[in-house]
All heavy atoms as TSV, in Angstrom:
chain	resi	resn	atom	element	x	y	z
A	1	MET	N	N	110.483	-143.205	-79.229
A	1	MET	CA	C	110.641	-144.663	-79.454
A	1	MET	C	C	111.429	-144.773	-80.828
A	1	MET	O	O	111.111	-144.139	-81.783
A	1	MET	CB	C	109.249	-145.428	-79.501
A	1	MET	CG	C	109.417	-146.819	-79.799
A	1	MET	SD	S	107.929	-147.797	-79.409
A	1	MET	CE	C	106.690	-147.127	-80.477
A	2	SER	N	N	112.361	-145.729	-80.920
A	2	SER	CA	C	113.135	-145.824	-82.078
A	2	SER	C	C	112.351	-146.653	-83.100
A	2	SER	O	O	111.398	-147.369	-82.802
A	2	SER	CB	C	114.525	-146.556	-81.767
A	2	SER	OG	O	114.294	-147.898	-81.387
A	3	ASP	N	N	112.836	-146.529	-84.356
A	3	ASP	CA	C	112.145	-147.261	-85.458
A	3	ASP	C	C	112.303	-148.813	-85.210
A	3	ASP	O	O	111.389	-149.584	-85.540
A	3	ASP	CB	C	112.816	-146.899	-86.796
A	3	ASP	CG	C	112.384	-145.448	-87.139
A	3	ASP	OD1	O	111.341	-144.996	-86.747
A	3	ASP	OD2	O	113.166	-144.877	-87.971
A	4	GLN	N	N	113.467	-149.211	-84.751
A	4	GLN	CA	C	113.646	-150.647	-84.503
A	4	GLN	C	C	112.740	-151.192	-83.456
A	4	GLN	O	O	112.155	-152.268	-83.615
A	4	GLN	CB	C	115.145	-150.912	-84.089
A	4	GLN	CG	C	115.455	-152.375	-83.983
A	4	GLN	CD	C	116.902	-152.543	-83.627
A	4	GLN	OE1	O	117.677	-151.676	-83.376
A	4	GLN	NE2	N	117.304	-153.889	-83.557
A	5	ALA	N	N	112.521	-150.446	-82.367
A	5	ALA	CA	C	111.556	-150.894	-81.328
A	5	ALA	C	C	110.223	-150.977	-81.897
A	5	ALA	O	O	109.461	-151.858	-81.614
A	5	ALA	CB	C	111.668	-149.949	-80.191
A	6	ALA	N	N	109.849	-150.031	-82.791
A	6	ALA	CA	C	108.519	-150.044	-83.371
A	6	ALA	C	C	108.316	-151.309	-84.232
A	6	ALA	O	O	107.306	-151.908	-84.275
A	6	ALA	CB	C	108.247	-148.805	-84.132
A	7	GLN	N	N	109.455	-151.571	-85.005
A	7	GLN	CA	C	109.308	-152.748	-85.897
A	7	GLN	C	C	109.252	-154.052	-85.113
A	7	GLN	O	O	108.616	-155.035	-85.598
A	7	GLN	CB	C	110.557	-152.798	-86.797
A	7	GLN	CG	C	110.600	-151.660	-87.864
A	7	GLN	CD	C	111.927	-151.683	-88.607
A	7	GLN	OE1	O	112.833	-152.384	-88.198
A	7	GLN	NE2	N	111.991	-150.807	-89.584
A	8	ASN	N	N	109.865	-154.090	-83.943
A	8	ASN	CA	C	109.691	-155.342	-83.143
A	8	ASN	C	C	108.429	-155.413	-82.406
A	8	ASN	O	O	108.231	-156.354	-81.644
A	8	ASN	CB	C	110.925	-155.360	-82.203
A	8	ASN	CG	C	112.250	-155.547	-82.859
A	8	ASN	OD1	O	112.302	-156.071	-83.987
A	8	ASN	ND2	N	113.328	-155.142	-82.228
A	9	GLY	N	N	107.642	-154.445	-82.492
A	9	GLY	CA	C	106.351	-154.477	-81.729
A	9	GLY	C	C	106.397	-154.015	-80.318
A	9	GLY	O	O	105.594	-154.285	-79.487
A	10	LEU	N	N	107.594	-153.452	-79.886
A	10	LEU	CA	C	107.769	-152.982	-78.537
A	10	LEU	C	C	107.284	-151.564	-78.393
A	10	LEU	O	O	107.448	-150.740	-79.281
A	10	LEU	CB	C	109.197	-152.969	-78.200
A	10	LEU	CG	C	109.951	-154.361	-78.263
A	10	LEU	CD1	C	111.470	-154.169	-78.047
A	10	LEU	CD2	C	109.368	-155.375	-77.303
A	11	SER	N	N	106.592	-151.308	-77.331
A	11	SER	CA	C	106.135	-149.985	-77.018
A	11	SER	C	C	106.226	-149.805	-75.557
A	11	SER	O	O	106.123	-150.722	-74.765
A	11	SER	CB	C	104.667	-149.769	-77.537
A	11	SER	OG	O	103.807	-150.637	-76.874
A	12	PRO	N	N	106.318	-148.571	-75.112
A	12	PRO	CA	C	106.431	-148.270	-73.619
A	12	PRO	C	C	105.103	-148.614	-73.009
A	12	PRO	O	O	104.039	-148.545	-73.650
A	12	PRO	CB	C	106.675	-146.776	-73.547
A	12	PRO	CG	C	106.193	-146.219	-74.900
A	12	PRO	CD	C	106.366	-147.329	-75.857
A	13	PRO	N	N	105.074	-149.116	-71.772
A	13	PRO	CA	C	103.905	-149.463	-71.032
A	13	PRO	C	C	102.948	-148.186	-70.898
A	13	PRO	O	O	103.441	-147.065	-70.801
A	13	PRO	CB	C	104.369	-149.989	-69.740
A	13	PRO	CG	C	105.620	-149.335	-69.512
A	13	PRO	CD	C	106.303	-149.171	-70.864
A	14	PRO	N	N	101.679	-148.372	-71.026
A	14	PRO	CA	C	100.780	-147.261	-70.843
A	14	PRO	C	C	100.890	-146.649	-69.341
A	14	PRO	O	O	101.165	-147.390	-68.424
A	14	PRO	CB	C	99.364	-147.824	-71.047
A	14	PRO	CG	C	99.552	-149.278	-70.842
A	14	PRO	CD	C	100.975	-149.644	-71.161
A	15	ILE	N	N	100.661	-145.421	-69.225
A	15	ILE	CA	C	100.654	-144.741	-67.952
A	15	ILE	C	C	99.215	-144.918	-67.321
A	15	ILE	O	O	98.286	-144.557	-67.968
A	15	ILE	CB	C	100.999	-143.204	-68.140
A	15	ILE	CG1	C	102.392	-143.093	-68.778
A	15	ILE	CG2	C	100.899	-142.495	-66.797
A	15	ILE	CD1	C	102.731	-141.686	-69.063
A	16	PRO	N	N	99.200	-145.425	-66.128
A	16	PRO	CA	C	97.901	-145.634	-65.514
A	16	PRO	C	C	97.139	-144.296	-65.355
A	16	PRO	O	O	97.715	-143.239	-65.155
A	16	PRO	CB	C	98.203	-146.156	-64.135
A	16	PRO	CG	C	99.591	-146.595	-64.202
A	16	PRO	CD	C	100.249	-145.855	-65.339
A	17	GLU	N	N	95.880	-144.340	-65.519
A	17	GLU	CA	C	95.000	-143.053	-65.425
A	17	GLU	C	C	95.157	-142.404	-64.092
A	17	GLU	O	O	95.181	-141.178	-64.003
A	17	GLU	CB	C	93.568	-143.411	-65.665
A	17	GLU	CG	C	93.208	-143.694	-67.071
A	17	GLU	CD	C	93.572	-142.566	-68.110
A	17	GLU	OE1	O	93.217	-141.456	-67.724
A	17	GLU	OE2	O	94.050	-142.922	-69.168
A	18	SER	N	N	95.321	-143.217	-62.987
A	18	SER	CA	C	95.446	-142.588	-61.646
A	18	SER	C	C	96.728	-141.805	-61.576
A	18	SER	O	O	96.753	-140.732	-60.904
A	18	SER	CB	C	95.416	-143.698	-60.591
A	18	SER	OG	O	96.540	-144.619	-60.816
A	19	THR	N	N	97.818	-142.209	-62.274
A	19	THR	CA	C	99.090	-141.511	-62.259
A	19	THR	C	C	98.915	-140.178	-63.042
A	19	THR	O	O	99.357	-139.121	-62.623
A	19	THR	CB	C	100.221	-142.342	-62.794
A	19	THR	OG1	O	100.279	-143.577	-62.120
A	19	THR	CG2	C	101.526	-141.603	-62.767
A	20	LYS	N	N	98.203	-140.208	-64.164
A	20	LYS	CA	C	97.956	-139.113	-64.970
A	20	LYS	C	C	97.173	-138.012	-64.154
A	20	LYS	O	O	97.526	-136.873	-64.163
A	20	LYS	CB	C	97.202	-139.397	-66.224
A	20	LYS	CG	C	97.994	-140.146	-67.296
A	20	LYS	CD	C	97.105	-140.447	-68.386
A	20	LYS	CE	C	97.688	-141.361	-69.426
A	20	LYS	NZ	N	96.841	-141.664	-70.548
A	21	ALA	N	N	96.160	-138.453	-63.512
A	21	ALA	CA	C	95.292	-137.520	-62.680
A	21	ALA	C	C	96.097	-136.954	-61.590
A	21	ALA	O	O	95.965	-135.751	-61.321
A	21	ALA	CB	C	94.152	-138.267	-62.233
A	22	ALA	N	N	96.930	-137.713	-60.847
A	22	ALA	CA	C	97.666	-137.208	-59.757
A	22	ALA	C	C	98.694	-136.216	-60.222
A	22	ALA	O	O	98.916	-135.173	-59.615
A	22	ALA	CB	C	98.417	-138.358	-59.049
A	23	ALA	N	N	99.313	-136.482	-61.384
A	23	ALA	CA	C	100.292	-135.559	-61.917
A	23	ALA	C	C	99.672	-134.188	-62.268
A	23	ALA	O	O	100.257	-133.132	-62.002
A	23	ALA	CB	C	101.032	-136.134	-63.133
A	24	SER	N	N	98.473	-134.239	-62.851
A	24	SER	CA	C	97.853	-132.975	-63.388
A	24	SER	C	C	97.333	-132.168	-62.163
A	24	SER	O	O	97.335	-130.974	-62.166
A	24	SER	CB	C	96.731	-133.218	-64.314
A	24	SER	OG	O	95.675	-133.944	-63.612
A	25	VAL	N	N	96.919	-132.867	-61.061
A	25	VAL	CA	C	96.470	-132.186	-59.830
A	25	VAL	C	C	97.661	-131.415	-59.156
A	25	VAL	O	O	97.447	-130.283	-58.678
A	25	VAL	CB	C	95.889	-133.161	-58.889
A	25	VAL	CG1	C	95.529	-132.494	-57.525
A	25	VAL	CG2	C	94.488	-133.660	-59.478
A	26	GLU	N	N	98.748	-132.058	-59.122
A	26	GLU	CA	C	99.913	-131.472	-58.451
A	26	GLU	C	C	100.507	-130.194	-59.187
A	26	GLU	O	O	100.930	-129.242	-58.548
A	26	GLU	CB	C	101.091	-132.468	-58.392
A	26	GLU	CG	C	100.738	-133.595	-57.404
A	26	GLU	CD	C	101.949	-134.616	-57.420
A	26	GLU	OE1	O	102.737	-134.563	-58.266
A	26	GLU	OE2	O	101.813	-135.470	-56.575
A	27	THR	N	N	100.401	-130.102	-60.481
A	27	THR	CA	C	100.935	-128.998	-61.158
A	27	THR	C	C	99.868	-127.901	-61.478
A	27	THR	O	O	100.263	-126.804	-61.919
A	27	THR	CB	C	101.545	-129.409	-62.448
A	27	THR	OG1	O	100.521	-130.085	-63.289
A	27	THR	CG2	C	102.596	-130.501	-62.344
A	28	LYS	N	N	98.672	-128.160	-61.327
A	28	LYS	CA	C	97.541	-127.092	-61.671
A	28	LYS	C	C	97.489	-126.104	-60.461
A	28	LYS	O	O	97.335	-126.499	-59.351
A	28	LYS	CB	C	96.221	-127.829	-61.836
A	28	LYS	CG	C	95.171	-126.889	-62.313
A	28	LYS	CD	C	93.891	-127.587	-62.524
A	28	LYS	CE	C	92.810	-126.568	-63.023
A	28	LYS	NZ	N	91.599	-127.233	-63.248
A	29	PRO	N	N	97.597	-124.833	-60.777
A	29	PRO	CA	C	97.485	-123.770	-59.813
A	29	PRO	C	C	96.098	-123.791	-59.156
A	29	PRO	O	O	95.121	-124.116	-59.813
A	29	PRO	CB	C	97.713	-122.488	-60.562
A	29	PRO	CG	C	98.363	-122.866	-61.817
A	29	PRO	CD	C	97.906	-124.289	-62.136
A	30	LYS	N	N	96.077	-123.515	-57.889
A	30	LYS	CA	C	94.833	-123.509	-57.076
A	30	LYS	C	C	94.085	-122.171	-57.177
A	30	LYS	O	O	92.919	-122.099	-56.774
A	30	LYS	CB	C	95.064	-123.931	-55.636
A	30	LYS	CG	C	95.566	-125.326	-55.530
A	30	LYS	CD	C	95.897	-125.752	-54.188
A	30	LYS	CE	C	96.495	-127.085	-54.113
A	30	LYS	NZ	N	96.967	-127.488	-52.841
A	31	LYS	N	N	94.761	-121.137	-57.611
A	31	LYS	CA	C	94.187	-119.776	-57.617
A	31	LYS	C	C	94.452	-119.190	-59.022
A	31	LYS	O	O	95.231	-119.645	-59.789
A	31	LYS	CB	C	95.034	-118.863	-56.659
A	31	LYS	CG	C	95.018	-119.333	-55.214
A	31	LYS	CD	C	95.855	-118.424	-54.382
A	31	LYS	CE	C	96.089	-118.968	-52.979
A	31	LYS	NZ	N	96.931	-118.210	-52.182
A	32	LYS	N	N	93.800	-118.117	-59.280
A	32	LYS	CA	C	94.087	-117.347	-60.500
A	32	LYS	C	C	95.348	-116.560	-60.252
A	32	LYS	O	O	95.715	-116.190	-59.164
A	32	LYS	CB	C	93.001	-116.326	-60.769
A	32	LYS	CG	C	91.628	-116.979	-61.137
A	32	LYS	CD	C	90.624	-115.897	-61.437
A	32	LYS	CE	C	89.340	-116.518	-61.775
A	32	LYS	NZ	N	88.271	-115.556	-62.067
A	33	ILE	N	N	96.111	-116.380	-61.299
A	33	ILE	CA	C	97.444	-115.703	-61.243
A	33	ILE	C	C	97.344	-114.296	-60.585
A	33	ILE	O	O	98.192	-113.902	-59.803
A	33	ILE	CB	C	98.185	-115.693	-62.488
A	33	ILE	CG1	C	99.680	-115.424	-62.250
A	33	ILE	CG2	C	97.567	-114.764	-63.424
A	33	ILE	CD1	C	100.580	-115.721	-63.442
A	34	CYS	N	N	96.248	-113.656	-60.801
A	34	CYS	CA	C	96.024	-112.263	-60.203
A	34	CYS	C	C	95.848	-112.285	-58.744
A	34	CYS	O	O	96.145	-111.254	-58.085
A	34	CYS	CB	C	94.823	-111.617	-60.938
A	34	CYS	SG	S	93.335	-112.425	-60.594
A	35	CYS	N	N	95.420	-113.423	-58.165
A	35	CYS	CA	C	95.176	-113.527	-56.754
A	35	CYS	C	C	96.320	-114.187	-56.022
A	35	CYS	O	O	96.275	-114.291	-54.731
A	35	CYS	CB	C	93.857	-114.247	-56.557
A	35	CYS	SG	S	92.448	-113.509	-57.362
A	36	ALA	N	N	97.194	-114.754	-56.716
A	36	ALA	CA	C	98.323	-115.466	-56.054
A	36	ALA	C	C	99.444	-114.503	-55.618
A	36	ALA	O	O	99.665	-113.494	-56.181
A	36	ALA	CB	C	98.945	-116.515	-56.995
A	37	CYS	N	N	100.023	-114.800	-54.487
A	37	CYS	CA	C	101.174	-114.094	-53.934
A	37	CYS	C	C	100.937	-112.547	-53.801
A	37	CYS	O	O	101.669	-111.776	-54.315
A	37	CYS	CB	C	102.420	-114.285	-54.889
A	37	CYS	SG	S	102.782	-116.019	-55.080
A	38	PRO	N	N	99.950	-112.202	-53.074
A	38	PRO	CA	C	99.586	-110.755	-52.881
A	38	PRO	C	C	100.704	-109.970	-52.235
A	38	PRO	O	O	100.951	-108.866	-52.594
A	38	PRO	CB	C	98.290	-110.734	-52.082
A	38	PRO	CG	C	98.271	-112.027	-51.361
A	38	PRO	CD	C	99.037	-112.974	-52.288
A	39	ASP	N	N	101.461	-110.557	-51.303
A	39	ASP	CA	C	102.488	-109.836	-50.615
A	39	ASP	C	C	103.612	-109.507	-51.535
A	39	ASP	O	O	104.091	-108.291	-51.574
A	39	ASP	CB	C	103.026	-110.721	-49.435
A	39	ASP	CG	C	101.921	-110.908	-48.404
A	39	ASP	OD1	O	101.050	-110.026	-48.308
A	39	ASP	OD2	O	102.087	-111.906	-47.664
A	40	THR	N	N	104.176	-110.409	-52.305
A	40	THR	CA	C	105.277	-110.119	-53.242
A	40	THR	C	C	104.729	-109.278	-54.333
A	40	THR	O	O	105.519	-108.409	-54.881
A	40	THR	CB	C	105.958	-111.355	-53.730
A	40	THR	OG1	O	104.935	-112.209	-54.405
A	40	THR	CG2	C	106.621	-112.140	-52.696
A	41	LYS	N	N	103.531	-109.382	-54.741
A	41	LYS	CA	C	102.988	-108.562	-55.864
A	41	LYS	C	C	102.874	-107.066	-55.403
A	41	LYS	O	O	103.280	-106.180	-56.161
A	41	LYS	CB	C	101.580	-109.046	-56.234
A	41	LYS	CG	C	100.970	-108.308	-57.368
A	41	LYS	CD	C	99.642	-108.875	-57.667
A	41	LYS	CE	C	98.966	-108.056	-58.800
A	41	LYS	NZ	N	97.667	-108.594	-59.199
A	42	LYS	N	N	102.520	-106.866	-54.185
A	42	LYS	CA	C	102.384	-105.451	-53.666
A	42	LYS	C	C	103.829	-104.844	-53.674
A	42	LYS	O	O	103.982	-103.694	-54.048
A	42	LYS	CB	C	101.771	-105.490	-52.377
A	42	LYS	CG	C	101.569	-104.083	-51.786
A	42	LYS	CD	C	100.921	-104.162	-50.336
A	42	LYS	CE	C	100.835	-102.723	-49.788
A	42	LYS	NZ	N	100.277	-102.698	-48.480
A	43	LEU	N	N	104.770	-105.580	-53.106
A	43	LEU	CA	C	106.085	-105.035	-52.959
A	43	LEU	C	C	106.719	-104.752	-54.325
A	43	LEU	O	O	107.341	-103.674	-54.514
A	43	LEU	CB	C	107.022	-106.002	-52.207
A	43	LEU	CG	C	106.709	-106.160	-50.694
A	43	LEU	CD1	C	107.529	-107.355	-50.149
A	43	LEU	CD2	C	107.086	-104.880	-50.003
A	44	ARG	N	N	106.435	-105.680	-55.286
A	44	ARG	CA	C	107.064	-105.487	-56.621
A	44	ARG	C	C	106.353	-104.254	-57.314
A	44	ARG	O	O	107.086	-103.401	-57.834
A	44	ARG	CB	C	106.686	-106.772	-57.474
A	44	ARG	CG	C	107.131	-106.708	-58.933
A	44	ARG	CD	C	106.297	-107.613	-59.756
A	44	ARG	NE	N	104.813	-107.235	-59.792
A	44	ARG	CZ	C	103.986	-107.755	-60.515
A	44	ARG	NH1	N	104.191	-108.856	-61.210
A	44	ARG	NH2	N	102.708	-107.354	-60.497
A	45	ASP	N	N	105.063	-104.146	-57.171
A	45	ASP	CA	C	104.366	-103.095	-57.850
A	45	ASP	C	C	104.774	-101.668	-57.231
A	45	ASP	O	O	105.001	-100.728	-57.983
A	45	ASP	CB	C	102.837	-103.249	-57.757
A	45	ASP	CG	C	102.352	-104.400	-58.611
A	45	ASP	OD1	O	103.189	-104.938	-59.427
A	45	ASP	OD2	O	101.175	-104.818	-58.421
A	46	GLU	N	N	104.814	-101.630	-55.944
A	46	GLU	CA	C	105.232	-100.394	-55.253
A	46	GLU	C	C	106.690	-99.934	-55.750
A	46	GLU	O	O	106.922	-98.773	-55.930
A	46	GLU	CB	C	105.196	-100.453	-53.727
A	46	GLU	CG	C	103.741	-100.511	-53.265
A	46	GLU	CD	C	103.579	-100.797	-51.785
A	46	GLU	OE1	O	104.627	-101.006	-51.119
A	46	GLU	OE2	O	102.443	-100.683	-51.214
A	47	CYS	N	N	107.531	-100.936	-55.785
A	47	CYS	CA	C	108.944	-100.697	-56.132
A	47	CYS	C	C	108.984	-100.110	-57.569
A	47	CYS	O	O	109.682	-99.132	-57.822
A	47	CYS	CB	C	109.797	-101.954	-55.978
A	47	CYS	SG	S	111.578	-101.665	-56.378
A	48	ILE	N	N	108.317	-100.819	-58.471
A	48	ILE	CA	C	108.315	-100.366	-59.863
A	48	ILE	C	C	107.800	-98.970	-60.053
A	48	ILE	O	O	108.387	-98.152	-60.740
A	48	ILE	CB	C	107.510	-101.403	-60.736
A	48	ILE	CG1	C	108.318	-102.719	-60.820
A	48	ILE	CG2	C	107.266	-100.859	-62.173
A	48	ILE	CD1	C	107.575	-103.812	-61.494
A	49	VAL	N	N	106.686	-98.617	-59.323
A	49	VAL	CA	C	106.148	-97.292	-59.474
A	49	VAL	C	C	107.116	-96.217	-58.868
A	49	VAL	O	O	107.318	-95.198	-59.461
A	49	VAL	CB	C	104.739	-97.216	-58.660
A	49	VAL	CG1	C	104.375	-95.792	-58.487
A	49	VAL	CG2	C	103.754	-98.014	-59.428
A	50	GLU	N	N	107.784	-96.606	-57.782
A	50	GLU	CA	C	108.600	-95.588	-57.157
A	50	GLU	C	C	110.074	-95.458	-57.790
A	50	GLU	O	O	110.536	-94.376	-57.943
A	50	GLU	CB	C	108.788	-96.032	-55.651
A	50	GLU	CG	C	109.223	-94.843	-54.847
A	50	GLU	CD	C	109.060	-95.095	-53.355
A	50	GLU	OE1	O	108.058	-95.788	-53.014
A	50	GLU	OE2	O	109.897	-94.762	-52.582
A	51	TYR	N	N	110.595	-96.690	-58.250
A	51	TYR	CA	C	111.985	-96.624	-58.698
A	51	TYR	C	C	112.208	-97.094	-60.107
A	51	TYR	O	O	113.289	-96.970	-60.672
A	51	TYR	CB	C	112.825	-97.550	-57.730
A	51	TYR	CG	C	112.778	-97.161	-56.299
A	51	TYR	CD1	C	112.033	-97.916	-55.406
A	51	TYR	CD2	C	113.425	-96.003	-55.873
A	51	TYR	CE1	C	111.978	-97.496	-54.077
A	51	TYR	CE2	C	113.412	-95.664	-54.520
A	51	TYR	CZ	C	112.701	-96.341	-53.691
A	51	TYR	OH	O	112.632	-95.983	-52.392
A	52	GLY	N	N	111.181	-97.611	-60.709
A	52	GLY	CA	C	111.345	-98.180	-62.134
A	52	GLY	C	C	111.651	-99.633	-62.101
A	52	GLY	O	O	112.248	-100.119	-61.144
A	53	GLU	N	N	111.343	-100.262	-63.197
A	53	GLU	CA	C	111.482	-101.734	-63.329
A	53	GLU	C	C	112.928	-102.223	-63.195
A	53	GLU	O	O	113.237	-103.240	-62.468
A	53	GLU	CB	C	110.965	-102.206	-64.699
A	53	GLU	CG	C	110.838	-103.743	-64.819
A	53	GLU	CD	C	110.219	-104.082	-66.084
A	53	GLU	OE1	O	109.398	-103.331	-66.676
A	53	GLU	OE2	O	110.513	-105.268	-66.512
A	54	SER	N	N	113.811	-101.463	-63.780
A	54	SER	CA	C	115.223	-101.951	-63.715
A	54	SER	C	C	115.841	-101.980	-62.283
A	54	SER	O	O	116.787	-102.703	-61.991
A	54	SER	CB	C	116.132	-101.068	-64.569
A	54	SER	OG	O	116.063	-99.758	-64.168
A	55	ALA	N	N	115.307	-101.129	-61.406
A	55	ALA	CA	C	115.804	-101.113	-60.022
A	55	ALA	C	C	115.127	-102.119	-59.138
A	55	ALA	O	O	115.460	-102.191	-57.893
A	55	ALA	CB	C	115.660	-99.678	-59.403
A	56	CYS	N	N	114.187	-102.867	-59.609
A	56	CYS	CA	C	113.349	-103.779	-58.779
A	56	CYS	C	C	113.461	-105.302	-59.136
A	56	CYS	O	O	112.506	-106.030	-58.871
A	56	CYS	CB	C	111.880	-103.296	-58.882
A	56	CYS	SG	S	111.704	-101.652	-58.238
A	57	THR	N	N	114.574	-105.617	-59.718
A	57	THR	CA	C	114.703	-107.002	-60.158
A	57	THR	C	C	114.595	-107.966	-58.982
A	57	THR	O	O	114.065	-109.075	-59.148
A	57	THR	CB	C	115.988	-107.201	-60.984
A	57	THR	OG1	O	117.078	-106.829	-60.205
A	57	THR	CG2	C	116.039	-106.583	-62.255
A	58	LYS	N	N	115.110	-107.531	-57.809
A	58	LYS	CA	C	114.961	-108.448	-56.596
A	58	LYS	C	C	113.550	-108.756	-56.304
A	58	LYS	O	O	113.168	-109.970	-56.064
A	58	LYS	CB	C	115.617	-107.652	-55.478
A	58	LYS	CG	C	115.494	-108.328	-54.103
A	58	LYS	CD	C	116.139	-107.488	-53.089
A	58	LYS	CE	C	115.499	-107.741	-51.727
A	58	LYS	NZ	N	116.074	-106.856	-50.629
A	59	TRP	N	N	112.632	-107.765	-56.367
A	59	TRP	CA	C	111.246	-108.042	-56.046
A	59	TRP	C	C	110.493	-108.679	-57.109
A	59	TRP	O	O	109.610	-109.528	-56.903
A	59	TRP	CB	C	110.492	-106.705	-55.671
A	59	TRP	CG	C	111.119	-106.038	-54.525
A	59	TRP	CD1	C	111.788	-104.834	-54.433
A	59	TRP	CD2	C	111.119	-106.504	-53.148
A	59	TRP	NE1	N	112.194	-104.663	-53.146
A	59	TRP	CE2	C	111.853	-105.642	-52.338
A	59	TRP	CE3	C	110.680	-107.781	-52.567
A	59	TRP	CZ2	C	112.099	-105.824	-51.008
A	59	TRP	CZ3	C	110.878	-107.922	-51.222
A	59	TRP	CH2	C	111.558	-107.087	-50.444
A	60	ILE	N	N	110.892	-108.472	-58.437
A	60	ILE	CA	C	110.269	-109.108	-59.571
A	60	ILE	C	C	110.579	-110.576	-59.473
A	60	ILE	O	O	109.706	-111.424	-59.701
A	60	ILE	CB	C	110.739	-108.462	-60.833
A	60	ILE	CG1	C	110.212	-107.074	-61.030
A	60	ILE	CG2	C	110.313	-109.288	-62.064
A	60	ILE	CD1	C	110.901	-106.216	-62.091
A	61	GLU	N	N	111.855	-110.936	-59.286
A	61	GLU	CA	C	112.263	-112.323	-59.178
A	61	GLU	C	C	111.621	-113.056	-57.942
A	61	GLU	O	O	111.186	-114.248	-58.045
A	61	GLU	CB	C	113.805	-112.464	-59.108
A	61	GLU	CG	C	114.434	-112.153	-60.411
A	61	GLU	CD	C	113.920	-112.962	-61.607
A	61	GLU	OE1	O	113.831	-114.182	-61.458
A	61	GLU	OE2	O	113.598	-112.365	-62.619
A	62	ALA	N	N	111.453	-112.293	-56.845
A	62	ALA	CA	C	110.786	-112.955	-55.679
A	62	ALA	C	C	109.364	-113.274	-56.009
A	62	ALA	O	O	108.854	-114.311	-55.576
A	62	ALA	CB	C	110.917	-111.968	-54.476
A	63	HIS	N	N	108.647	-112.368	-56.709
A	63	HIS	CA	C	107.291	-112.604	-57.081
A	63	HIS	C	C	107.228	-113.740	-58.078
A	63	HIS	O	O	106.318	-114.637	-57.925
A	63	HIS	CB	C	106.621	-111.373	-57.699
A	63	HIS	CG	C	105.216	-111.457	-57.970
A	63	HIS	ND1	N	104.269	-111.797	-56.990
A	63	HIS	CD2	C	104.496	-111.367	-59.133
A	63	HIS	CE1	C	103.072	-111.876	-57.533
A	63	HIS	NE2	N	103.193	-111.614	-58.802
A	64	LYS	N	N	108.106	-113.937	-59.044
A	64	LYS	CA	C	108.060	-115.039	-59.956
A	64	LYS	C	C	108.282	-116.297	-59.216
A	64	LYS	O	O	107.640	-117.313	-59.542
A	64	LYS	CB	C	109.189	-114.799	-61.001
A	64	LYS	CG	C	108.904	-113.726	-62.043
A	64	LYS	CD	C	110.072	-113.748	-63.035
A	64	LYS	CE	C	109.840	-112.707	-64.166
A	64	LYS	NZ	N	110.949	-112.638	-65.039
A	65	MET	N	N	109.218	-116.331	-58.296
A	65	MET	CA	C	109.463	-117.546	-57.424
A	65	MET	C	C	108.218	-117.982	-56.679
A	65	MET	O	O	107.921	-119.174	-56.664
A	65	MET	CB	C	110.680	-117.299	-56.512
A	65	MET	CG	C	111.962	-117.295	-57.196
A	65	MET	SD	S	113.359	-116.974	-56.084
A	65	MET	CE	C	113.239	-118.224	-54.916
A	66	CYS	N	N	107.581	-116.966	-56.122
A	66	CYS	CA	C	106.322	-117.324	-55.377
A	66	CYS	C	C	105.271	-117.857	-56.309
A	66	CYS	O	O	104.590	-118.871	-55.994
A	66	CYS	CB	C	105.761	-116.025	-54.755
A	66	CYS	SG	S	104.287	-116.222	-53.817
A	67	LEU	N	N	105.071	-117.218	-57.475
A	67	LEU	CA	C	104.105	-117.784	-58.509
A	67	LEU	C	C	104.447	-119.210	-58.919
A	67	LEU	O	O	103.553	-120.074	-59.052
A	67	LEU	CB	C	104.018	-116.854	-59.736
A	67	LEU	CG	C	103.454	-115.506	-59.495
A	67	LEU	CD1	C	103.636	-114.638	-60.691
A	67	LEU	CD2	C	102.003	-115.621	-59.074
A	68	ARG	N	N	105.731	-119.492	-59.202
A	68	ARG	CA	C	106.181	-120.897	-59.507
A	68	ARG	C	C	105.825	-121.784	-58.392
A	68	ARG	O	O	105.385	-122.893	-58.643
A	68	ARG	CB	C	107.643	-120.911	-59.875
A	68	ARG	CG	C	107.917	-120.198	-61.192
A	68	ARG	CD	C	109.459	-120.282	-61.508
A	68	ARG	NE	N	109.744	-119.445	-62.605
A	68	ARG	CZ	C	110.589	-118.446	-62.596
A	68	ARG	NH1	N	111.249	-118.120	-61.517
A	68	ARG	NH2	N	110.739	-117.749	-63.715
A	69	ALA	N	N	106.009	-121.371	-57.186
A	69	ALA	CA	C	105.728	-122.229	-56.016
A	69	ALA	C	C	104.253	-122.560	-55.938
A	69	ALA	O	O	103.798	-123.566	-55.369
A	69	ALA	CB	C	106.236	-121.590	-54.685
A	70	GLU	N	N	103.446	-121.624	-56.436
A	70	GLU	CA	C	102.012	-121.810	-56.402
A	70	GLU	C	C	101.526	-122.660	-57.627
A	70	GLU	O	O	100.282	-122.927	-57.737
A	70	GLU	CB	C	101.247	-120.461	-56.469
A	70	GLU	CG	C	101.441	-119.583	-55.220
A	70	GLU	CD	C	100.517	-120.176	-54.108
A	70	GLU	OE1	O	99.399	-120.802	-54.469
A	70	GLU	OE2	O	100.830	-119.875	-52.979
A	71	GLY	N	N	102.472	-123.064	-58.520
A	71	GLY	CA	C	102.084	-123.940	-59.655
A	71	GLY	C	C	101.996	-123.231	-60.947
A	71	GLY	O	O	101.663	-123.889	-61.919
A	72	PHE	N	N	102.326	-122.003	-61.044
A	72	PHE	CA	C	102.192	-121.212	-62.374
A	72	PHE	C	C	103.517	-121.449	-63.081
A	72	PHE	O	O	104.577	-121.497	-62.494
A	72	PHE	CB	C	102.027	-119.779	-62.126
A	72	PHE	CG	C	100.629	-119.506	-61.578
A	72	PHE	CD1	C	100.477	-119.285	-60.224
A	72	PHE	CD2	C	99.494	-119.447	-62.423
A	72	PHE	CE1	C	99.225	-118.974	-59.686
A	72	PHE	CE2	C	98.220	-119.236	-61.845
A	72	PHE	CZ	C	98.149	-119.016	-60.520
A	73	ASN	N	N	103.386	-121.612	-64.411
A	73	ASN	CA	C	104.600	-121.836	-65.205
A	73	ASN	C	C	104.946	-120.497	-65.916
A	73	ASN	O	O	104.513	-120.174	-67.014
A	73	ASN	CB	C	104.256	-122.866	-66.325
A	73	ASN	CG	C	105.474	-123.266	-67.123
A	73	ASN	OD1	O	106.672	-123.005	-66.714
A	73	ASN	ND2	N	105.256	-123.879	-68.249
A	74	ILE	N	N	105.790	-119.729	-65.216
A	74	ILE	CA	C	106.223	-118.434	-65.766
A	74	ILE	C	C	107.710	-118.377	-65.895
A	74	ILE	O	O	108.473	-119.076	-65.300
A	74	ILE	CB	C	105.733	-117.294	-64.995
A	74	ILE	CG1	C	106.243	-117.353	-63.535
A	74	ILE	CG2	C	104.202	-117.233	-64.941
A	74	ILE	CD1	C	106.222	-116.062	-62.824
């Protein structure tokens, strides 16, 4: 908010509690990160053990995308 708006007594309208609750529910992961995306995690881990991290960026990125889809911020 700008200083002029504050001097005029203007402020943004408050966000309703129901909107705040809905927003937090949508972004909160439903699982622990260790239990999310077991398929991509397994492929990623097997690739890293066998070929090394630098050769597995495809699987690493796939796992990150899956985790983001589950609501994790990584």
